[in-house]
Residue frames as a rotation matrix with the C-alpha (Angstrom) as fourth column:
MET 1
-0.209 0.377 -0.902 -15.92
0.974 0.162 -0.158 -11.42
0.087 -0.912 -0.401 -9.31
ALA 2
0.165 0.353 0.921 -17.93
0.278 -0.912 0.300 -8.22
0.946 0.206 -0.249 -8.82
ILE 3
-0.893 -0.415 -0.174 -17.14
0.311 -0.290 -0.905 -6.02
0.325 -0.862 0.388 -5.88
GLU 4
0.116 0.990 0.085 -20.26
0.396 -0.124 0.910 -5.73
0.911 -0.072 -0.406 -3.73
PRO 5
0.649 0.760 -0.031 -21.46
0.457 -0.423 -0.783 -3.18
-0.608 0.494 -0.621 -3.03
VAL 6
0.477 -0.451 0.754 -20.12
0.766 -0.207 -0.609 -1.30
0.431 0.868 0.246 -6.04
LEU 7
-0.381 -0.729 -0.568 -17.33
0.888 -0.460 -0.006 1.14
-0.257 -0.507 0.823 -5.21
ASP 8
0.832 0.555 0.018 -18.46
0.550 -0.820 -0.158 4.74
-0.073 0.141 -0.987 -4.86
PRO 9
0.100 -0.888 0.449 -15.61
0.761 -0.222 -0.609 6.83
0.641 0.403 0.654 -6.33
ALA 10
0.259 0.043 0.965 -16.46
-0.258 -0.960 0.112 9.78
0.931 -0.277 -0.238 -4.09
ARG 11
0.717 0.102 0.690 -16.03
-0.696 0.044 0.716 7.67
0.043 -0.994 0.102 -0.95
THR 12
0.898 -0.416 0.144 -13.14
0.410 0.909 0.069 5.44
-0.159 -0.003 0.987 -2.06
ALA 13
0.491 -0.835 -0.247 -9.38
-0.837 -0.531 0.131 5.86
-0.241 0.142 -0.960 -1.98
VAL 14
0.881 -0.390 -0.269 -6.88
0.242 0.859 -0.451 3.57
0.407 0.332 0.851 -3.65
MET 15
0.726 -0.648 0.228 -3.70
-0.576 -0.393 0.717 3.24
-0.375 -0.652 -0.659 -1.59
SER 16
0.691 -0.654 -0.308 -0.36
0.072 0.486 -0.871 2.36
0.719 0.580 0.383 -3.21
MET 17
0.907 -0.195 0.374 1.89
-0.412 -0.217 0.885 1.37
-0.091 -0.956 -0.277 -0.32
ASP 18
0.329 -0.900 0.287 5.68
-0.309 0.184 0.933 1.10
-0.892 -0.396 -0.218 -0.03
MET 19
0.803 -0.027 0.596 6.10
0.541 0.455 -0.708 0.87
-0.252 0.890 0.379 -3.80
GLN 20
0.633 -0.669 -0.389 9.55
-0.555 -0.743 0.375 2.43
-0.540 -0.021 -0.842 -3.55
ALA 21
0.516 -0.388 -0.764 12.18
-0.774 0.173 -0.610 1.57
0.369 0.905 -0.211 -6.14
ALA 22
-0.573 -0.819 0.023 14.48
-0.744 0.508 -0.433 -0.51
0.343 -0.265 -0.901 -3.92
ILE 23
-0.405 0.495 0.768 11.60
-0.512 0.573 -0.640 -2.36
-0.757 -0.653 0.021 -2.26
VAL 24
0.676 0.655 -0.337 9.97
-0.619 0.257 -0.742 -3.11
-0.400 0.710 0.579 -5.62
ALA 25
0.163 -0.707 -0.688 13.28
-0.824 0.285 -0.489 -4.44
0.542 0.647 -0.536 -6.97
MET 26
-0.741 -0.492 0.457 13.78
-0.671 0.572 -0.472 -6.71
-0.029 -0.656 -0.754 -3.95
TYR 27
-0.421 0.674 0.607 10.26
-0.328 0.511 -0.795 -8.15
-0.846 -0.534 0.005 -3.90
THR 28
0.575 0.792 -0.204 9.19
-0.439 0.088 -0.894 -8.42
-0.691 0.604 0.398 -7.53
ALA 29
-0.505 -0.792 -0.342 12.09
-0.775 0.242 0.583 -10.24
-0.379 0.560 -0.736 -9.16
GLY 30
-0.979 0.113 0.169 10.51
0.175 0.891 0.420 -12.57
-0.103 0.441 -0.892 -11.71
GLN 31
-0.081 0.994 0.071 7.12
0.982 0.091 -0.165 -10.85
-0.171 0.057 -0.984 -11.49
GLU 32
-0.882 -0.403 -0.245 7.83
0.353 -0.909 0.223 -7.46
-0.312 0.111 0.943 -13.04
GLU 33
-0.553 0.747 0.369 4.27
0.375 -0.172 0.911 -7.36
0.744 0.642 -0.185 -14.47
LEU 34
-0.034 0.522 -0.852 3.08
0.999 -0.004 -0.043 -6.55
-0.026 -0.853 -0.522 -10.93
VAL 35
-0.568 -0.244 -0.786 4.19
0.356 -0.934 0.033 -2.93
-0.742 -0.261 0.617 -11.27
ALA 36
-0.971 0.237 0.020 2.51
-0.065 -0.345 0.936 -2.61
0.229 0.908 0.351 -14.67
ARG 37
-0.233 0.926 -0.296 -0.77
0.728 0.368 0.579 -3.92
0.645 -0.080 -0.760 -13.18
ALA 38
-0.104 0.136 -0.985 -0.46
0.892 -0.426 -0.153 -1.51
-0.441 -0.894 -0.077 -10.27
ALA 39
-0.877 -0.263 -0.401 0.11
0.068 -0.896 0.439 1.42
-0.475 0.358 0.804 -12.66
GLN 40
-0.753 0.653 0.085 -2.95
0.182 0.083 0.980 0.40
0.632 0.753 -0.182 -14.66
VAL 41
-0.024 0.731 -0.682 -5.04
0.968 0.187 0.166 0.32
0.249 -0.656 -0.712 -11.48
LEU 42
-0.373 -0.179 -0.911 -3.87
0.597 -0.797 -0.088 3.77
-0.710 -0.576 0.404 -10.44
ASN 43
-0.992 -0.038 -0.120 -4.54
-0.068 -0.643 0.763 5.28
-0.107 0.765 0.635 -13.88
ARG 44
-0.487 0.872 -0.055 -8.04
0.417 0.288 0.862 3.78
0.767 0.397 -0.504 -14.06
CYS 45
0.000 0.454 -0.891 -8.84
0.994 -0.095 -0.048 4.96
-0.106 -0.886 -0.451 -10.54
ARG 46
-0.729 -0.302 -0.614 -7.72
0.265 -0.952 0.154 8.48
-0.631 -0.051 0.774 -11.48
GLU 47
-0.919 0.393 0.035 -9.99
-0.065 -0.239 0.969 8.39
0.389 0.888 0.246 -14.52
SER 48
-0.186 0.892 -0.413 -12.88
0.652 0.426 0.627 7.23
0.735 -0.152 -0.661 -12.31
GLY 49
0.171 0.235 0.957 -12.41
-0.341 -0.897 0.281 10.08
0.924 -0.375 -0.074 -9.85
ILE 50
0.834 0.039 -0.551 -11.14
0.438 0.560 0.703 7.85
0.336 -0.828 0.450 -7.04
THR 51
0.767 -0.569 0.297 -8.69
-0.642 -0.685 0.344 9.49
0.008 -0.454 -0.891 -4.64
VAL 52
0.597 -0.669 -0.443 -5.15
0.334 0.709 -0.621 8.12
0.730 0.223 0.647 -5.01
ILE 53
0.798 -0.383 0.464 -2.93
-0.600 -0.442 0.667 8.04
-0.051 -0.811 -0.583 -1.94
HIS 54
0.378 -0.778 -0.502 0.70
-0.020 0.535 -0.844 6.97
0.926 0.329 0.187 -1.88
VAL 55
0.950 -0.142 0.278 2.41
-0.276 0.035 0.960 5.61
-0.146 -0.989 -0.006 1.23
GLN 56
0.419 -0.876 -0.239 6.17
-0.027 0.251 -0.968 5.46
0.908 0.411 0.082 1.61
VAL 57
0.713 -0.348 -0.609 8.67
0.696 0.250 0.673 4.60
-0.082 -0.903 0.421 4.33
GLY 58
0.267 -0.677 0.686 11.03
0.289 -0.623 -0.727 7.43
0.919 0.392 0.029 5.23
PHE 59
0.516 -0.193 -0.834 13.17
0.851 0.010 0.525 8.78
-0.093 -0.981 0.169 8.02
ARG 60
0.962 -0.260 0.087 14.83
-0.259 -0.966 -0.023 12.05
0.090 0.000 -0.996 9.00
PRO 61
0.141 -0.978 -0.152 18.62
-0.244 0.114 -0.963 12.31
0.959 0.172 -0.223 9.08
GLY 62
-0.692 -0.482 0.537 19.84
-0.646 0.082 -0.759 10.41
0.322 -0.872 -0.369 12.12
LEU 63
-0.382 0.622 -0.684 16.65
0.088 0.761 0.643 8.28
0.920 0.185 -0.345 12.15
PRO 64
-0.869 0.025 0.495 15.13
-0.474 -0.332 -0.815 9.81
0.144 -0.943 0.300 15.34
GLU 65
0.103 0.993 -0.059 11.85
-0.948 0.115 0.296 7.98
0.301 0.025 0.953 14.62
ILE 66
0.268 -0.040 -0.963 13.40
-0.152 0.985 -0.083 4.57
0.951 0.168 0.258 15.25
ASN 67
0.534 -0.021 0.845 13.26
-0.845 -0.004 0.534 3.18
-0.008 -1.000 -0.020 18.74
PRO 68
-0.504 -0.821 -0.268 15.95
-0.815 0.555 -0.168 0.55
0.287 0.134 -0.949 19.51
ARG 69
-0.526 0.374 0.764 13.23
-0.386 0.695 -0.607 -1.68
-0.758 -0.614 -0.221 21.03
ASN 70
0.616 0.737 -0.277 11.57
-0.556 0.158 -0.816 -1.99
-0.558 0.657 0.507 17.61
GLY 71
0.089 -0.666 0.741 13.32
0.142 0.744 0.652 -5.06
-0.986 0.047 0.161 16.20
LEU 72
0.465 0.144 0.874 12.40
0.848 0.211 -0.486 -4.52
-0.255 0.967 -0.024 12.56
PHE 73
0.895 -0.051 0.443 13.27
0.169 -0.880 -0.443 -0.84
0.412 0.471 -0.780 12.35
ALA 74
0.685 -0.721 0.104 16.27
-0.403 -0.257 0.878 -1.05
-0.606 -0.644 -0.467 14.70
ALA 75
0.244 -0.582 0.776 17.83
0.655 0.689 0.311 -3.31
-0.716 0.432 0.549 12.09
ILE 76
0.633 0.000 0.774 17.58
0.658 -0.527 -0.538 -0.37
0.408 0.850 -0.333 9.66
ARG 77
0.941 -0.251 0.227 19.09
-0.327 -0.847 0.418 2.01
0.087 -0.468 -0.880 12.20
ASN 78
0.479 -0.778 0.408 22.02
-0.257 0.320 0.912 -0.36
-0.840 -0.541 -0.047 12.76
SER 79
0.010 -0.453 0.891 22.75
0.736 0.607 0.300 -0.94
-0.677 0.653 0.340 9.08
PRO 80
-0.299 -0.181 -0.937 24.00
-0.338 -0.898 0.281 1.80
-0.893 0.400 0.208 6.74
GLU 81
-0.998 -0.052 0.036 23.30
0.011 0.421 0.907 -0.57
-0.062 0.906 -0.420 3.84
ARG 82
-0.361 0.933 0.005 19.62
0.932 0.360 -0.046 -0.92
-0.045 -0.012 -0.999 4.81
GLN 83
-0.022 0.313 -0.949 19.34
0.346 -0.889 -0.301 2.82
-0.938 -0.335 -0.089 5.30
LYS 84
-0.824 -0.385 -0.415 20.29
-0.243 -0.422 0.874 3.30
-0.512 0.821 0.254 1.65
LEU 85
-0.682 0.641 0.352 17.04
0.731 0.576 0.367 1.54
0.032 0.507 -0.861 0.66
PHE 86
0.363 0.884 -0.293 15.14
0.908 -0.407 -0.103 4.61
-0.210 -0.229 -0.951 1.83
GLN 87
0.084 -0.444 -0.892 17.46
0.094 -0.888 0.450 7.31
-0.992 -0.122 -0.033 0.49
GLY 88
-0.644 -0.448 -0.620 17.83
-0.469 -0.409 0.783 8.98
-0.605 0.795 0.053 -2.91
ASP 89
-0.376 0.482 -0.792 16.49
-0.859 0.140 0.493 7.23
0.348 0.865 0.361 -5.98
ALA 90
-0.812 0.025 -0.583 16.21
0.120 0.985 -0.124 3.91
0.571 -0.171 -0.803 -4.11
GLY 91
-0.795 0.478 -0.374 13.80
0.442 0.032 -0.897 5.42
-0.417 -0.878 -0.237 -1.63
ARG 92
-0.682 0.552 -0.480 11.63
-0.661 -0.747 0.079 7.20
-0.315 0.371 0.874 -4.19
ILE 93
0.222 0.833 0.507 8.31
-0.223 0.550 -0.805 5.76
-0.949 0.066 0.308 -5.28
HIS 94
-0.425 -0.393 0.816 8.79
0.580 0.574 0.578 3.66
-0.695 0.719 -0.016 -8.41
PRO 95
-0.865 0.016 -0.501 8.34
-0.297 -0.822 0.486 5.85
-0.404 0.569 0.716 -11.52
ALA 96
-0.819 0.562 -0.117 5.59
0.163 0.423 0.891 3.64
0.550 0.711 -0.438 -12.94
VAL 97
0.112 0.876 -0.468 3.39
0.838 0.170 0.519 4.23
0.534 -0.451 -0.715 -9.89
ALA 98
-0.801 -0.542 -0.255 4.64
0.595 -0.675 -0.436 7.68
0.065 -0.501 0.863 -8.87
PRO 99
-0.104 0.773 -0.626 2.31
0.582 -0.464 -0.668 10.40
-0.807 -0.434 -0.402 -7.62
ALA 100
-0.439 0.092 0.894 0.58
0.807 -0.396 0.438 12.55
0.394 0.913 0.100 -10.24
GLY 101
0.104 0.519 0.848 -0.36
0.123 -0.853 0.507 16.16
0.987 0.052 -0.153 -9.65
ASP 102
-0.308 -0.170 0.936 -1.27
-0.770 -0.533 -0.350 16.91
0.559 -0.829 0.033 -6.07
GLU 103
0.485 0.467 -0.739 -1.92
-0.032 0.854 0.519 13.34
0.874 -0.228 0.429 -4.94
VAL 104
0.702 -0.143 0.698 -1.34
-0.708 -0.249 0.661 12.83
0.079 -0.958 -0.276 -1.23
VAL 105
0.097 -0.728 -0.679 1.90
-0.009 0.681 -0.732 11.15
0.995 0.077 0.060 -0.16
ILE 106
0.897 0.187 0.401 2.01
-0.410 0.009 0.912 9.78
0.167 -0.982 0.085 3.37
THR 107
-0.111 -0.950 -0.292 5.46
-0.390 0.312 -0.866 9.18
0.914 0.018 -0.405 4.86
LYS 108
0.883 0.461 0.087 5.38
-0.304 0.421 0.855 6.56
0.358 -0.781 0.511 7.60
HIS 109
-0.127 -0.950 0.285 7.94
-0.879 -0.026 -0.476 5.38
0.460 -0.311 -0.832 10.11
ARG 110
-0.379 0.111 0.919 6.29
-0.565 0.758 -0.325 2.11
-0.733 -0.642 -0.224 11.12
ILE 111
-0.878 0.032 0.478 4.74
0.318 0.785 0.532 -0.85
-0.357 0.619 -0.699 9.30
SER 112
0.037 0.985 0.169 1.14
0.925 0.030 -0.378 0.42
-0.377 0.171 -0.910 9.19
ALA 113
-0.451 -0.108 0.886 0.26
0.641 -0.730 0.238 3.40
0.621 0.675 0.398 7.03
PHE 114
0.566 0.778 0.273 -1.84
0.298 -0.502 0.812 4.71
0.769 -0.378 -0.516 9.94
THR 115
0.584 -0.302 -0.754 0.61
0.807 0.114 0.579 4.59
-0.089 -0.946 0.310 12.85
GLY 116
-0.104 -0.668 -0.737 2.03
0.612 -0.627 0.482 8.03
-0.784 -0.402 0.474 13.56
THR 117
-0.892 -0.179 0.416 0.65
0.449 -0.466 0.762 9.61
0.057 0.866 0.496 10.35
ASP 118
-0.614 0.703 -0.358 -2.26
-0.411 -0.673 -0.615 11.87
-0.674 -0.231 0.702 9.43
LEU 119
-0.966 0.220 -0.134 -3.77
-0.007 0.500 0.866 9.29
0.257 0.838 -0.482 7.05
ASP 120
-0.451 0.852 -0.264 -6.95
0.890 0.410 -0.198 8.79
-0.060 -0.324 -0.944 9.07
MET 121
-0.190 0.351 -0.917 -7.55
0.246 -0.887 -0.391 12.55
-0.950 -0.300 0.082 9.30
ILE 122
-0.779 -0.154 -0.608 -7.11
-0.507 -0.416 0.754 12.93
-0.369 0.896 0.246 5.54
LEU 123
-0.879 0.470 -0.077 -9.50
0.341 0.733 0.588 10.06
0.333 0.491 -0.805 4.79
ARG 124
-0.255 0.830 -0.496 -12.17
0.914 0.040 -0.403 11.28
-0.315 -0.556 -0.769 7.17
SER 125
-0.352 0.106 -0.930 -11.92
-0.025 -0.994 -0.104 14.88
-0.936 -0.013 0.353 5.98
GLN 126
-0.812 0.035 -0.582 -12.61
-0.582 -0.108 0.806 13.61
-0.035 0.993 0.108 2.45
GLU 127
0.154 0.930 0.335 -15.55
-0.884 0.281 -0.373 11.44
-0.441 -0.239 0.865 3.66
ILE 128
-0.165 -0.306 -0.938 -13.73
-0.719 0.688 -0.098 8.31
0.675 0.658 -0.333 2.45
ASP 129
0.284 0.329 0.901 -14.98
-0.882 0.457 0.111 5.08
-0.375 -0.826 0.420 3.98
THR 130
0.940 0.029 0.341 -13.60
0.095 0.935 -0.341 2.49
-0.329 0.353 0.876 1.54
LEU 131
0.187 -0.951 -0.247 -9.94
-0.785 -0.296 0.544 1.67
-0.590 0.092 -0.802 0.92
ALA 132
0.995 -0.094 -0.013 -8.71
0.062 0.752 -0.656 -0.30
0.072 0.653 0.754 -2.09
MET 133
0.551 -0.824 0.133 -5.12
-0.719 -0.387 0.577 -1.16
-0.424 -0.413 -0.806 -1.23
PHE 134
0.895 -0.435 -0.099 -2.03
0.335 0.801 -0.496 -2.86
0.295 0.410 0.863 -2.57
GLY 135
0.617 -0.735 0.281 1.65
-0.755 -0.654 -0.051 -2.81
0.222 -0.181 -0.958 -1.77
ILE 136
0.323 -0.663 -0.675 4.79
0.225 0.747 -0.626 -4.49
0.919 0.050 0.390 -0.62
ALA 137
-0.911 -0.146 -0.387 4.97
-0.234 0.953 0.192 -6.50
0.341 0.265 -0.902 1.50
THR 138
-0.037 0.948 -0.315 1.77
-0.125 0.309 0.943 -8.46
0.991 0.074 0.107 1.90
SER 139
0.321 0.117 -0.940 2.78
0.777 0.535 0.332 -9.55
0.542 -0.837 0.080 5.41
GLY 140
-0.691 -0.604 -0.396 4.04
0.721 -0.610 -0.327 -6.05
-0.044 -0.512 0.858 6.23
VAL 141
-0.947 0.253 -0.197 2.32
-0.240 -0.967 -0.085 -2.83
-0.212 -0.033 0.977 5.21
VAL 142
-0.482 0.824 -0.296 -0.71
-0.384 0.105 0.917 -4.51
0.787 0.556 0.266 3.65
LEU 143
-0.159 0.395 -0.905 -1.48
0.668 0.718 0.196 -6.69
0.727 -0.573 -0.377 6.68
SER 144
-0.662 -0.173 -0.729 -0.82
0.723 -0.401 -0.562 -3.97
-0.195 -0.900 0.391 9.27
THR 145
-0.941 0.315 -0.127 -2.74
-0.336 -0.916 0.219 -1.30
-0.047 0.248 0.968 7.40
LEU 146
-0.385 0.824 -0.415 -5.67
-0.108 0.407 0.907 -3.61
0.916 0.394 -0.068 6.73
LEU 147
-0.275 0.254 -0.927 -5.97
0.862 0.492 -0.121 -4.52
0.426 -0.832 -0.355 10.41
HIS 148
-0.827 -0.043 -0.561 -5.95
0.351 -0.819 -0.454 -0.88
-0.440 -0.572 0.692 11.47
ALA 149
-0.852 0.503 -0.144 -8.42
-0.449 -0.562 0.695 0.08
0.269 0.656 0.705 8.73
VAL 150
-0.283 0.768 -0.575 -10.88
0.261 0.639 0.724 -2.66
0.923 0.055 -0.381 9.68
ASP 151
-0.355 0.102 -0.929 -10.71
0.935 0.071 -0.349 -1.71
0.031 -0.992 -0.121 13.35
ALA 152
-0.831 0.025 -0.556 -11.37
0.075 -0.985 -0.156 1.91
-0.551 -0.171 0.817 12.33
ASP 153
0.041 0.979 0.198 -14.50
0.282 0.179 -0.943 0.79
-0.959 0.095 -0.269 10.41
TYR 154
-0.226 -0.135 -0.965 -13.20
-0.863 -0.431 0.263 1.30
-0.452 0.892 -0.019 6.90
ARG 155
0.844 0.399 0.358 -14.36
-0.126 0.797 -0.591 -1.07
-0.521 0.454 0.723 4.20
VAL 156
-0.069 -0.987 -0.148 -11.29
-0.634 -0.072 0.770 -2.74
-0.770 0.147 -0.620 2.71
VAL 157
0.985 0.175 0.016 -10.56
-0.090 0.584 -0.807 -4.18
-0.150 0.793 0.591 -0.73
VAL 158
0.087 -0.990 0.114 -7.14
-0.292 0.084 0.953 -5.80
-0.952 -0.116 -0.282 -1.30
ILE 159
0.761 0.046 -0.647 -5.87
-0.649 0.069 -0.758 -5.93
0.010 0.997 0.083 -4.86
GLY 160
0.784 -0.350 0.513 -4.11
-0.093 0.751 0.654 -9.23
-0.614 -0.560 0.556 -4.47
ASP 161
0.538 -0.598 0.594 -2.02
0.830 0.498 -0.250 -9.45
-0.146 0.627 0.765 -7.63
CYS 162
0.498 -0.450 0.742 -0.57
0.035 -0.844 -0.535 -6.01
0.867 0.293 -0.404 -6.98
CYS 163
0.715 -0.287 0.638 0.93
-0.690 -0.138 0.711 -7.22
-0.116 -0.948 -0.296 -3.67
ALA 164
0.377 -0.649 -0.661 4.13
-0.142 0.665 -0.733 -9.18
0.915 0.370 0.158 -3.14
ASP 165
0.743 -0.232 0.628 5.91
-0.638 0.038 0.769 -10.91
-0.202 -0.972 -0.120 -0.29
GLN 166
-0.229 -0.910 -0.345 9.21
-0.935 0.305 -0.184 -12.79
0.273 0.280 -0.921 -0.01
ASP 167
-0.849 0.043 0.526 7.35
-0.208 0.889 -0.407 -15.71
-0.486 -0.455 -0.746 1.59
ALA 168
-0.727 0.562 -0.395 4.99
-0.446 0.050 0.893 -17.15
0.522 0.826 0.214 -1.02
ASP 169
-0.505 0.556 -0.660 3.21
0.644 0.752 0.140 -19.36
0.575 -0.354 -0.738 1.53
VAL 170
-0.596 0.264 -0.758 2.48
0.566 -0.531 -0.630 -16.44
-0.570 -0.805 0.167 3.84
HIS 171
-0.844 0.280 -0.457 1.27
-0.488 -0.755 0.439 -14.34
-0.222 0.593 0.774 0.89
LYS 172
-0.646 0.601 -0.470 -1.07
-0.104 0.541 0.834 -17.14
0.756 0.588 -0.287 -0.21
ALA 173
-0.494 0.451 -0.744 -2.43
0.843 0.458 -0.282 -17.75
0.213 -0.767 -0.606 3.28
LEU 174
-0.707 0.215 -0.674 -3.15
0.187 -0.862 -0.471 -14.06
-0.682 -0.459 0.569 3.81
MET 175
-0.791 0.364 -0.492 -4.84
-0.612 -0.497 0.615 -13.66
-0.020 0.788 0.616 0.44
GLU 176
-0.514 0.574 -0.638 -6.88
-0.170 0.661 0.731 -16.85
0.841 0.484 -0.242 0.58
ARG 177
-0.153 0.421 -0.894 -7.65
0.754 0.635 0.170 -17.30
0.639 -0.648 -0.415 4.26
PHE 178
-0.478 -0.135 -0.868 -7.03
0.819 -0.424 -0.386 -14.19
-0.316 -0.895 0.313 6.35
PHE 179
-0.972 0.013 -0.234 -7.87
-0.074 -0.964 0.256 -11.12
-0.223 0.266 0.938 4.27
PRO 180
-0.618 0.784 -0.050 -11.22
0.017 0.077 0.997 -12.42
0.786 0.616 -0.061 2.93
ARG 181
-0.112 0.577 -0.809 -12.51
0.939 0.328 0.104 -12.62
0.326 -0.748 -0.579 6.51
ARG 182
-0.229 -0.073 -0.971 -11.90
0.657 -0.747 -0.099 -8.93
-0.718 -0.661 0.219 6.98
GLY 183
-0.157 0.162 -0.974 -12.48
-0.540 -0.840 -0.053 -7.48
-0.827 0.518 0.220 3.54
THR 184
0.889 0.418 0.189 -12.64
-0.030 0.464 -0.885 -8.35
-0.457 0.781 0.425 -0.13
VAL 185
-0.250 -0.967 0.047 -9.72
-0.091 0.072 0.993 -9.68
-0.964 0.244 -0.106 -2.17
VAL 186
0.860 0.509 0.041 -9.81
0.031 0.028 -0.999 -9.01
-0.510 0.860 0.008 -5.90
SER 187
-0.069 -0.846 0.528 -7.41
0.919 0.152 0.363 -9.09
-0.387 0.510 0.768 -8.84
ALA 188
-0.693 -0.233 -0.683 -6.43
-0.012 -0.942 0.334 -5.95
-0.721 0.240 0.650 -10.72
ALA 189
-0.933 0.359 0.030 -8.55
0.069 0.096 0.993 -7.15
0.354 0.928 -0.115 -13.65
GLU 190
-0.223 0.895 -0.386 -11.59
0.925 0.319 0.206 -7.59
0.308 -0.311 -0.899 -11.40
LEU 191
-0.175 0.106 -0.979 -11.18
0.578 -0.794 -0.190 -4.12
-0.797 -0.599 0.078 -9.95
LEU 192
-0.888 -0.211 -0.409 -10.83
-0.179 -0.662 0.728 -2.60
-0.424 0.719 0.550 -13.41
GLU 193
-0.733 0.680 0.028 -13.90
0.417 0.415 0.809 -4.48
0.538 0.604 -0.588 -14.60
SER 194
-0.068 0.703 -0.708 -15.86
0.984 -0.071 -0.164 -3.23
-0.165 -0.708 -0.687 -11.62
LEU 195
-0.397 -0.149 -0.906 -14.83
0.208 -0.976 0.069 0.36
-0.894 -0.161 0.418 -12.34
ALA 196
-0.999 0.003 -0.051 -15.78
-0.051 -0.174 0.983 -0.03
-0.006 0.985 0.174 -16.00
SER 197
-0.419 0.904 -0.084 -19.30
0.705 0.382 0.597 -1.08
0.572 0.191 -0.798 -15.05
């Protein structure tokens, strides 16, 4: 499947989202090839001159960013075990997809990569209007970021086989029914083929 219109490297960013070591380990058991595909995508995008942006979840000591009314993140605040997922080596971006050189790293405190961050400013300052994205989880950062991006008039491409979710049915429904109505869903191989042409 060709990506139409063809991606313009100067106006495209590939976004690797929440690919932190502990999150990757939790979500990709039995599908370890996902990280290898994601690494291949990032390397090919770098070679093509496409901007690479990394998104990670992180909090200051004491977690002042977390409001107790936020059910998802309050669970992190109330659990020292969950907090460890975002600290030290566990919280670092997986080595296979780690930032290279001066690639931008966005630290977020909510589900979407846009909420409370300077992501939109960075994209617009670089004249980027197309986002090729992947990450964990499909029903978390990918869904929330896609919705924000579409509402902000970005063109969105989701690299489906570089995303994972603990609920296979939700992942499938998003990839096959929801995301295609708002953007384009491709495989890593299809994206790589498109870049090669």
